[in-house]
C-alpha positions in Angstrom: 0.0 0.0 0.0 1.4 3.4 -1.0 1.8 5.9 1.8 -0.5 8.9 1.7 0.9 11.9 -0.2 2.7 14.5 1.9 2.4 18.2 1.0 5.8 19.9 1.0 4.9 23.4 -0.2 5.7 26.3 2.1 2.5 28.1 3.0 4.3 31.4 3.5 5.9 31.1 0.1 2.5 30.3 -1.5 0.9 33.4 0.1 3.4 35.9 -1.2 4.0 34.3 -4.6 2.1 35.4 -7.7 3.4 32.7 -10.0 3.6 29.5 -7.9 0.5 27.4 -8.4 1.7 23.8 -7.9 2.0 21.7 -4.8 4.3 18.6 -4.7 2.6 15.6 -3.3 5.1 12.7 -3.0 6.3 12.2 -6.6 3.4 14.1 -8.2 2.8 17.7 -9.1 -0.8 19.0 -8.6 -1.9 22.0 -10.6 -4.2 24.3 -8.5 -6.3 27.2 -9.4 -4.5 29.9 -7.4 -2.1 30.5 -4.5 -5.2 30.5 -2.2 -6.1 27.0 -3.5 -2.6 25.8 -2.7 -2.7 27.3 0.8 -6.1 25.7 1.4 -4.9 22.3 0.1 -1.8 22.4 2.4 -3.8 23.3 5.4 -6.6 20.9 5.0 -4.3 18.0 4.0 -1.8 18.5 6.9 -4.4 19.4 9.5 -7.5 17.4 8.9 -8.0 15.0 6.0 -5.8 13.1 3.6 -8.9 12.5 1.6 -9.3 16.1 0.5 -5.8 15.9 -1.2 -7.0 13.0 -3.3 -10.1 15.0 -4.4 -7.8 17.9 -5.5 -5.3 15.7 -7.3 -5.5 15.9 -11.1 -3.7 12.9 -12.6 -4.6 11.1 -15.8 -5.7 7.5 -15.8 -2.3 6.3 -16.8 -0.8 7.9 -13.7 1.0 10.7 -15.6 0.2 14.1 -14.2 -1.4 16.6 -16.6 0.8 19.3 -17.9 4.0 17.2 -17.9 6.2 16.9 -21.0 4.9 13.4 -21.5 1.4 14.6 -22.4 0.8 14.5 -26.2 -1.3 16.7 -28.5 -1.3 19.9 -30.5 -0.2 23.1 -28.7 -1.1 26.7 -29.1 1.5 29.4 -29.8 0.6 31.4 -26.8 -1.1 31.2 -23.4 -4.8 31.5 -23.2 -6.5 34.7 -22.0 -7.6 33.2 -18.6 -4.1 32.1 -17.7 -2.7 35.4 -18.8 -5.2 37.3 -16.7 -4.6 35.2 -13.6 -0.8 34.9 -14.3 -1.0 31.1 -14.4 1.2 28.6 -16.2 -0.7 27.6 -19.3 -0.3 24.1 -20.8 -1.4 25.5 -24.2 -3.3 22.3 -25.1 -5.8 22.5 -27.9 -8.7 23.0 -28.0 -8.5 23.9 -24.3 -5.6 24.1 -21.8 -5.7 21.7 -18.8 -6.7 24.4 -16.3 -9.7 25.7 -18.4 -10.7 22.1 -19.1 -10.7 21.3 -15.4 -12.6 24.5 -14.5 -15.1 23.8 -17.3 -14.7 27.3 -18.8 -14.1 28.7 -22.3 -10.4 28.7 -23.3 -9.6 31.7 -25.5 -6.2 31.8 -27.4 -7.0 35.1 -29.2 -4.7 38.1 -29.0 -7.2 40.3 -27.1 -5.8 42.2 -24.2 -6.9 40.7 -20.9 -9.0 42.8 -18.5 -6.8 44.3 -15.7 -7.2 42.4 -12.4 -7.6 43.9 -9.0 -3.9 43.3 -8.3 -3.0 45.2 -11.5 -5.1 48.2 -10.5 -3.7 48.2 -7.0 -0.2 48.0 -8.2 -0.8 50.9 -10.6 -2.2 53.0 -7.8 0.8 52.4 -5.7 3.2 53.3 -8.5 1.2 56.5 -9.2 1.3 57.5 -5.6 5.1 56.7 -5.5 5.7 58.9 -8.5 3.6 61.7 -7.2 5.4 61.7 -3.9 8.8 61.8 -5.6 7.7 64.6 -7.9 6.5 66.7 -4.9 9.7 65.8 -2.9 7.7 64.1 -0.1 8.0 60.6 1.2 5.6 58.0 -0.2 2.5 57.5 1.9 2.6 53.8 0.8 5.2 51.1 1.7 7.4 50.1 -1.1 6.1 47.1 -3.0 8.4 44.1 -2.5 10.1 43.0 -5.7 9.8 39.5 -7.1 13.4 38.8 -6.2 12.8 39.4 -2.5 12.3 36.4 -0.3 9.0 35.8 1.6 10.7 36.7 4.9 12.0 40.0 3.4 8.5 40.7 2.1 7.0 40.2 5.5 9.5 42.5 7.1 8.6 45.5 5.0 5.6 47.9 5.3 2.8 47.3 7.7 2.4 44.4 10.1 1.2 41.1 8.7 -2.4 41.4 9.9 -2.8 44.8 8.2 -1.8 43.5 4.8 -4.5 43.7 2.2 -6.7 40.6 2.3 -8.2 38.7 -0.6 -11.4 40.3 -1.9 -14.5 39.7 0.1 -16.5 36.5 -0.7 -19.0 38.5 -2.8 -18.8 35.9 -5.6 -20.1 33.1 -3.4 -23.9 32.9 -4.0 -26.2 32.4 -1.0 -28.2 29.4 -2.0 -30.2 29.1 1.3 -33.8 28.5 0.3 -35.9 31.5 1.3 -39.0 29.3 1.4 -37.8 28.2 4.9 -38.8 31.6 6.2 -41.5 32.6 3.8 -43.6 29.4 4.3 -42.3 26.9 6.8 -45.0 24.3 6.0 -44.2 24.3 2.3 -40.5 24.0 3.2 -41.1 21.1 5.6 -43.4 19.1 3.3 -41.3 19.8 0.2 -38.3 18.0 1.6 -35.9 20.8 0.5 -32.3 20.3 1.5 -30.1 23.1 2.8 -26.9 23.3 0.7 -23.7 23.9 2.5 -21.8 26.7 0.8 -18.2 26.2 -0.3 -16.4 29.2 1.2 -12.6 29.4 0.8 -10.8 29.7 4.1 -9.1 33.2 4.2 -5.4 33.4 4.2 -5.2 35.2 7.5 -7.2 32.4 9.2 -5.0 29.7 7.7 -2.0 31.7 8.9 -3.4 31.7 12.4 -4.1 28.0 12.4 -0.8 26.9 11.0 0.0 23.2 10.6 -1.5 20.1 12.2 0.7 20.4 15.3 -0.4 24.0 15.9 -4.1 22.9 15.6 -3.5 20.1 18.1 -1.9 22.7 20.5 -4.9 24.9 20.1 -7.3 22.0 21.0 -5.1 21.0 24.0 -5.1 24.6 25.3 -8.8 25.0 24.8 -9.9 21.7 26.5 -7.6 22.4 29.5 -9.0 25.9 30.1 -12.3 27.2 28.8 -13.8 23.7 28.3 -13.5 23.0 32.0 -16.6 25.2 32.8 -18.3 25.4 29.5 -18.1 21.8 28.1 -20.4 22.0 25.1 -18.1 20.0 22.7 -17.5 16.3 22.6 -13.8 16.1 23.0 -13.7 12.4 22.3 -15.7 12.8 19.1 -13.7 15.7 17.9 -10.4 14.0 18.5 -11.6 10.8 16.8 -12.7 12.7 13.7 -9.4 14.5 13.5 -7.6 11.3 12.9 -10.2 9.8 10.6 -8.9 10.1 7.0 -12.4 9.8 5.5 -13.7 12.8 7.5 -13.8 15.9 5.4 -13.6 19.3 7.1 -15.1 22.6 6.0 -14.8 26.3 6.6 -17.1 26.1 9.7 -14.7 23.8 11.4 -11.8 26.1 10.6 -13.8 28.9 12.1 -14.4 26.8 15.2 -10.7 26.0 15.6 -9.6 29.6 15.2 -12.3 30.6 17.8 -10.8 28.1 20.2 -7.5 29.8 19.7 -9.1 33.2 20.3 -10.8 32.2 23.6 -7.7 30.5 24.9 -5.5 33.6 24.2 -4.7 36.4 26.5 -4.5 39.8 24.7 -1.8 42.3 25.9 -3.1 44.7 28.5 -3.7 48.5 27.9 -5.7 51.1 29.8 -8.0 52.0 26.9 -8.8 48.4 26.0 -8.1 48.7 22.3 -5.6 45.8 22.3 -8.4 43.4 23.2 -9.5 43.7 19.6 -6.5 41.9 18.2 -5.9 40.8 14.7 -7.1 37.3 15.5 -10.4 38.7 16.8 -10.8 40.9 13.7 -10.0 37.9 11.4 -12.5 35.7 13.3 -15.3 38.3 13.1 -14.7 38.8 9.4 -14.7 35.1 8.6 -17.8 34.5 10.6 -19.7 37.3 8.8 -18.6 35.9 5.4 -20.0 32.4 6.4 -23.2 33.9 7.6 -23.6 35.9 4.3 -23.0 32.7 2.3 -25.8 30.9 4.1 -23.8 28.6 6.4 -26.2 26.8 8.8 -24.4 24.3 11.0 -24.0 23.5 14.7 -20.3 24.3 14.4 -21.1 27.8 13.3 -23.2 28.3 16.4 -20.6 26.9 18.7 -18.0 29.1 17.3 -20.1 32.2 17.8 -20.7 31.2 21.5 -16.9 31.3 21.9 -16.8 34.7 20.2 -19.5 36.0 22.6 -17.6 34.9 25.7 -14.4 36.5 24.3 -16.2 39.8 23.8 -17.8 39.6 27.2 -14.6 38.6 29.0 -12.6 41.3 27.2 -15.4 43.9 27.6 -15.9 44.5 23.9 -19.3 46.3 23.6 -21.8 46.5 22.1 -20.4 43.5 20.2 -20.9 41.1 23.1 -24.6 42.1 23.4 -25.3 41.8 19.7 -23.4 38.5 19.2 -25.3 37.0 22.2 -28.6 37.8 20.6 -27.4 36.4 17.3 -26.7 33.1 19.0 -30.2 32.9 20.4 -31.8 33.5 17.0 -29.4 31.1 15.2 -30.1 28.3 17.8 -33.8 28.8 17.1 -33.0 28.5 13.4 -31.2 25.2 13.9 -34.1 23.9 15.9 -32.1 22.8 19.0 -34.2 24.8 21.4 -36.7 22.0 22.2 -39.5 23.8 20.4 -41.7 21.4 18.4 -42.5 24.2 15.9 -38.9 24.9 15.1 -37.6 24.3 11.6 -35.2 21.5 12.6 -32.7 22.4 9.9 -30.2 20.0 11.5 -32.5 17.1 11.2 -32.9 14.4 13.8 -29.8 13.5 15.8 -28.3 10.1 14.9 -26.4 9.3 18.1 -26.7 9.9 21.8 -23.5 12.0 21.7 -25.0 14.2 18.9 -28.2 14.7 20.9 -26.3 15.5 24.1 -24.1 18.0 22.3 -27.1 19.8 20.9 -28.6 20.0 24.3 -25.4 21.3 25.9 -25.0 23.9 23.1 -28.6 25.2 23.7 -27.8 25.5 27.4 -24.6 27.3 26.5 -26.7 29.8 24.4 -29.1 30.4 27.4 -26.3 30.9 29.9 -24.3 33.2 27.6 -27.3 35.4 26.8 -28.3 35.6 30.5 -24.9 36.6 31.8 -24.2 39.1 29.0 -27.5 40.8 29.6 -27.2 41.0 33.4 -25.1 44.1 33.7 -27.2 46.2 31.3 -30.4 45.3 33.3 -32.1 45.0 30.0 -32.7 41.2 29.8 -35.1 40.3 27.1 -37.2 37.3 28.3 -37.0 34.3 26.0 -40.3 32.7 25.2 -38.5 29.4 24.8 -37.1 29.1 28.3 -36.5 25.5 29.4 -39.5 24.1 31.5 -39.3 22.5 34.9 -39.5 18.9 33.4 -36.6 19.4 30.9 -33.6 17.2 31.2 -30.4 18.7 32.5 -27.1 17.8 30.7 -25.7 14.5 31.9 -22.9 14.4 34.3 -19.6 15.7 32.9 -17.6 12.5 33.4 -20.0 10.4 31.3 -20.1 13.2 28.7 -16.3 13.4 28.4 -16.0 9.6 28.1 -18.9 9.1 25.8 -20.5 6.5 28.2 -24.2 6.6 27.6 -24.9 3.7 29.9 -23.2 5.4 32.9 -24.8 8.8 32.4 -26.6 10.3 35.3 -29.8 12.0 34.2 -31.4 14.8 36.2 -34.3 17.1 35.5 -34.5 20.8 36.0 -37.1 20.2 38.7 -34.9 17.7 40.5 -33.9 18.5 44.1 -30.7 20.4 44.6 -29.5 17.5 46.7 -29.4 15.3 43.6 -25.7 15.1 42.7 -24.8 16.4 39.3 -21.7 17.7 37.6 -20.4 21.3 37.4 -22.0 22.1 34.1 -25.5 21.0 35.1 -25.0 23.1 38.2 -24.2 26.1 36.0 -27.5 25.4 34.1 -29.4 25.3 37.4 -27.8 28.6 38.5 -28.8 30.1 35.1 -32.4 29.1 35.6 -32.6 30.6 39.1 -31.1 33.8 37.7 -33.7 33.8 34.9 -36.5 33.5 37.5 -35.1 36.5 39.4 -34.7 38.6 36.2 -38.3 37.9 35.3 -39.4 38.8 38.8 -37.4 42.1 38.7 -38.3 43.3 35.2 -41.4 41.5 34.0 -43.6 40.8 37.0 -45.1 44.3 37.2 -48.7 43.4 37.9 -48.3 42.0 41.3 -49.5 43.9 44.3 -47.0 44.8 47.0 -47.7 41.9 49.4 -47.6 39.2 46.6 -44.4 40.7 45.1 -42.7 40.6 48.5 -43.8 37.1 49.1 -42.5 36.0 45.7 -39.2 37.7 46.4 -38.9 35.9 49.7 -39.5 32.5 48.1 -36.9 33.3 45.4 -34.4 34.2 48.0 -34.9 31.0 49.9 -34.6 29.0 46.7 -31.4 30.8 45.6 -29.7 30.8 49.0 -30.4 27.0 49.4 -28.9 26.4 46.0 -25.9 28.5 46.7 -25.3 26.7 50.0 -25.4 23.4 48.2 -22.8 24.4 45.6 -20.7 26.1 48.3 -20.5 22.8 50.3 -19.5 20.9 47.1 -17.0 23.6 46.2 -15.2 23.5 49.6 -15.1 19.6 49.5 -14.1 19.3 45.8 -10.6 18.5 44.5 -11.5 20.6 41.4 -12.8 23.8 42.7 -12.2 25.8 39.5 -14.9 23.9 37.6 -17.5 24.7 40.4 -16.4 28.3 40.7 -18.5 29.5 37.8 -21.9 28.0 39.0 -21.2 29.2 42.5 -20.4 32.7 41.4 -23.5 32.8 39.2 -25.6 31.7 42.2 -24.1 34.5 44.3 -24.7 37.0 41.5 -28.4 35.9 41.3 -28.8 36.6 45.1 -27.3 40.1 44.7 -29.5 40.8 41.7 -32.6 39.9 43.7 -31.7 41.9 46.9 -30.4 45.0 45.2 -33.7 46.7 44.1 -35.3 46.0 47.5 -32.4 47.4 49.5 -33.3 51.0 48.6 -36.9 51.1 47.1 -37.4 53.8 44.5 -38.9 57.0 45.9 -38.4 55.9 49.5 -37.4 59.4 50.6 -40.4 61.0 48.9 -43.1 58.8 50.4 -44.1 57.0 53.5 -43.1 53.4 53.0 -45.5 50.7 54.1 -44.6 48.4 57.0 -44.1 45.6 54.4 -41.7 47.7 52.4 -39.6 48.6 55.4 -39.4 44.9 56.4 -38.5 43.9 52.9 -35.8 46.5 52.8 -34.2 45.3 56.0 -34.3 41.7 54.7 -32.7 42.8 51.5 -29.9 44.7 53.2 -29.2 41.7 55.5 -29.2 39.5 52.5 -26.7 41.7 50.6 -24.3 41.6 53.7 -24.6 37.8 53.9 -24.0 37.1 50.3 -21.2 39.7 50.0 -19.4 38.0 52.9 -19.9 34.6 51.3 -18.4 36.0 48.0 -15.4 37.4 50.0 -14.8 34.0 51.5 -15.2 32.3 48.1 -12.6 34.8 46.7 -10.1 34.0 49.5 -10.4 30.3 48.8 -9.7 30.9 45.1 -6.7 33.1 45.9 -5.3 30.4 48.2 -5.8 27.9 45.4 -4.0 30.1 42.9 -0.9 30.2 45.1 -0.7 26.4 44.9 -1.3 26.1 41.1 -1.8 28.3 38.1 -5.5 28.6 37.7 -5.7 32.0 36.0 -6.3 30.5 32.5 -9.1 28.3 33.8 -11.0 31.1 35.6 -14.4 31.9 34.1 -15.2 35.5 33.3 -18.6 34.9 35.1 -16.7 35.2 38.4 -15.9 38.8 37.9 -19.5 39.9 38.1 -19.9 38.3 41.5 -16.7 39.9 42.8 -17.8 43.3 41.6 -21.3 43.0 43.2 -19.7 42.1 46.5 -17.1 44.9 46.2 -19.8 47.5 45.3 -21.9 46.4 48.4 -18.9 46.7 50.7 -18.0 50.1 49.3 -21.6 51.2 50.0 -21.4 49.8 53.6 -18.1 51.5 54.2 -19.7 54.8 53.2 -22.7 54.2 55.3 -21.1 52.7 58.5 -17.3 53.1 58.2 -16.7 49.6 59.4 -13.0 48.6 59.1 -13.9 44.9 58.4 -15.9 46.0 55.3 -13.0 48.1 54.1 -10.6 45.2 54.4 -13.0 42.9 52.5 -13.3 45.6 49.8 -9.5 45.8 49.5 -9.2 42.0 49.1 -11.9 41.9 46.4 -10.2 44.7 44.4 -6.9 42.9 44.7 -8.5 39.8 43.3 -10.0 41.7 40.4 -6.5 43.2 39.6 -5.1 39.7 39.6 -7.7 38.3 37.2 -7.5 41.3 34.9 -4.4 39.7 33.3 -6.8 37.1 31.8 -10.2 38.9 31.5 -10.4 42.6 30.8 -13.9 42.9 32.4 -12.1 42.5 35.8 -10.1 45.6 35.1 -13.2 47.5 33.9 -15.0 46.5 37.1 -12.1 47.9 39.1 -12.3 51.2 37.1 -16.0 51.4 38.0 -15.2 51.1 41.7 -12.6 53.8 41.3 -15.2 56.1 39.7 -17.7 55.4 42.4 -15.1 56.2 45.1 -14.1 59.4 43.4 -17.7 60.5 43.0 -18.4 59.9 46.7 -15.2 61.8 47.7 -16.2 64.8 45.5 -19.8 64.8 46.8 -18.5 64.6 50.4 -16.2 67.6 49.9 -18.9 69.7 48.2 -21.4 68.9 50.9 
């Protein structure tokens, strides 16, 4: 059996060359359409699938590659217009060259002048600008164009940084073949049995550059599954790893987007005070690629999962309003896929074929719910979802069974199950998200309740949330893996603060005479804020002690920062009201923790800046008073 072909072309050389269009595979030479095709071939063959290289090979039945001197037949006197225009090597075969024959296009050997390409126009503009600047005696506003004799390394070292180099033209030539009937008439779409075509979108050069070779992709996967995946396990690591080594498994641009999003979420951008460095070139490339796939009509689960990672990056690095908008996009896209449990959904993904596939869809939908809830929390503008999971809905299975793919050993629990039922960290995070959802609905949507009923409902919610928080806290302190439980515990504490905060200082309390029930509720709310803020401080101290023993910064969830800020803001308020030294010490500890975590998530630094602003405002108001 012959060994699989090995691609030996240098991707960097392919990217900067205008005349190289072949890739050597073993002892064969494959003619490709363009440098971009050669790059895509190298990446997909080295990184994912040997089968794709076989599909791209272009050998004749006798085993002799096309375009070699051994091929016989009449020849034209000159290259065809298509090869001239694209600066390709033309085989000059009659009646059509090999490239035009393979692309199924008309091959024209006439003497007509080819239409200038985009590269020709850009080159002419640069030359005109250079001549004008020399004529005026001023330096050129454009970097010098590297000559063809320069090496690829020399070309990279001139002009602007690599990620600012002109990219290939946008994918405007890729038609969107998504059937509009799916939205215009769902019944006709469903009964018609219409398939959703998957668009063939070329992977951009900058994305291929970021992914690198197969070893780089494996390093990205390893970094992702050891950090972010620990508290948001929506992917099947076992299935993804198995598919990566399966030569018959073909990858597409949506998988490339997912891989580069994994690299994005696992990366730590350099810190700056204005926050502009959070929008790095990898983030810009990811957003551009995602938008191009959406415009081409890409509808896959991988596309949704990739955008969940983008949302968490934007939230953790405090990139707004992008985080808010991407989060809402994920909700609508999940509804489009039909993974939200609604029987009236389109079900564009079809029925799941395996237990792992069903569980992954369920976890992805929970990931969408949790993401949207957390991102919406600070703006206090949560839009209630009409497709909230009901009490009888199944929670994700325990994390150990999910990671091992063991369906027979999976522990199933329902959303209505008692908190004493042992479940894994991710199901706990789902439970915390649902409690927070009830509190948000109570705060912002239950406006028709009279005062006594509203206070009673708030009391019941506080008992439920505090019981749940105590359950997770006991598991957290007894666990050998506290980092995985830190996110659900922090979200439970955040939910309690969200519930108590509006009752701690009722609107218009100074202008009216509050009822006895309102005064009682205010006292309960203040006591609740003190209790939960103290619990958050202890939780922070335990995490800080753990970080001294092992490096946990990369595994910390950005969800934690919201709880730390809520506690710090409450202690800052108590210091101003009472001047208690213990509250001041707790505030200092929380701010130190936020400074420590800001090296991983910028929202921690932004929360500290908010505390600075509040302290400054209080100091100024005290002086003026």
